[in-house]
Every structure is written in structure tokens, then in C-alpha cells.
C-alpha positions as CSV (number, residue, x, y, z in Angstrom):
1,M,15.6,-14.4,3.1
2,Y,16.1,-10.7,2.4
3,N,17.4,-8.2,4.8
4,L,14.3,-6.1,5.4
5,S,14.1,-2.5,6.7
6,I,10.5,-1.6,7.4
7,I,10.0,2.1,6.9
8,G,6.2,2.3,7.1
9,K,4.7,5.6,6.4
10,I,7.0,8.4,5.2
11,V,6.3,12.0,6.2
12,D,5.9,14.3,3.2
13,T,5.1,17.4,5.2
14,P,5.7,17.5,9.0
15,G,2.8,18.7,11.2
16,T,3.1,22.0,13.0
17,Y,2.6,22.6,16.7
18,D,2.3,25.6,19.0
19,E,4.3,26.3,22.2
20,E,2.1,24.0,24.3
21,G,2.4,21.1,21.8
22,N,-1.1,21.5,20.4
23,Q,-1.3,20.5,16.7
24,L,-1.9,23.4,14.3
25,T,-1.6,21.4,11.1
26,A,-1.5,17.6,10.6
27,A,1.4,15.9,8.9
28,T,0.9,14.6,5.4
29,Y,2.4,11.3,4.2
30,R,3.6,9.8,0.9
31,Q,1.3,7.2,-0.5
32,G,2.1,3.6,0.5
33,W,3.7,1.5,3.2
34,H,7.4,1.5,2.5
35,V,9.9,-1.3,2.9
36,N,13.6,-1.5,1.9
37,T,15.6,-4.6,1.1
38,T,19.3,-5.2,0.2
39,S,18.3,-6.9,-3.0
40,E,15.3,-7.2,-5.3
41,V,12.5,-9.6,-4.2
42,P,11.1,-11.0,-7.5
43,E,7.6,-11.6,-6.0
44,W,7.4,-7.9,-5.1
45,A,8.2,-6.5,-8.5
46,D,4.8,-4.8,-8.8
47,Y,5.6,-2.7,-5.7
48,L,9.0,-1.3,-6.7
49,C,9.2,2.4,-6.1
50,D,9.1,4.2,-9.4
51,P,10.9,6.4,-9.7
52,K,13.6,5.1,-7.5
53,P,14.2,7.5,-4.5
54,V,17.1,9.9,-5.1
55,T,17.6,10.2,-1.3
56,P,16.4,7.0,0.4
57,V,15.0,7.3,3.9
58,R,17.6,4.6,5.1
59,I,20.8,3.2,3.7
60,Y,22.4,0.0,4.8
61,A,25.8,-0.3,6.5
62,G,28.6,0.2,4.1
63,G,26.6,2.6,2.0
64,V,24.5,-0.1,0.3
65,V,21.6,1.7,-1.4
66,P,18.4,-0.1,-0.7
67,V,15.8,-1.5,-3.1
68,C,12.6,0.4,-2.2
69,Y,9.1,-1.0,-2.3
70,A,5.8,0.9,-1.7
71,F,2.9,-1.4,-0.8
72,P,-0.7,0.0,-0.8
73,S,-0.9,-0.6,3.0
74,Q,0.7,-2.4,5.9
75,E,-1.9,-5.1,5.5
76,A,-1.0,-5.6,1.9
77,F,2.7,-5.9,2.8
78,E,1.9,-8.4,5.6
79,A,-0.2,-10.5,3.1
80,M,2.8,-10.7,0.8
81,Q,4.9,-11.9,3.8
82,D,2.5,-14.7,4.4
83,A,2.3,-15.8,0.8
């Protein structure tokens, strides 16, 4: 099996908060449910991040640059896991 690193939702713009912790503006997120692997998963080819991230959210030990996938949702990713 592939070494998976589940990223999930990626914050595009962080939310803002006042001194008491009340939310002023909500965070925004990049589209998709993101997952990294150490190598390509042929069955997931339709979900490869395009373009490939210049600065990945996570990098594997030893500086291994991940293969990034963006599924439409967590449920879509889980369905691919069950297939």
C-alpha cells in the first residue's frame, strides 16, 4: 500500500478574531479534500493536483516531495479507499 498523509481541507485565507476570540471573518479553503502519497496511485490519476504544488503542505522524511491529490470531498476519497 501507499504511504498516505491525509491533509484534508487546506486553509487559503485564515480567519480573523478579536481579542476575546470572537470570529470577525471566516477562513476560506482551497477546493477539495487533499491527500499526499509517496508515489503515484494509478487509480487516483483523475485527482492529481494540477498544477503540482510549488510548496507542498507536508513533505516526507528525507525531503521526499509528495504526490498530491485533491478529491472533491472527504466522502469521495473514502469511496476510493473502499474500491
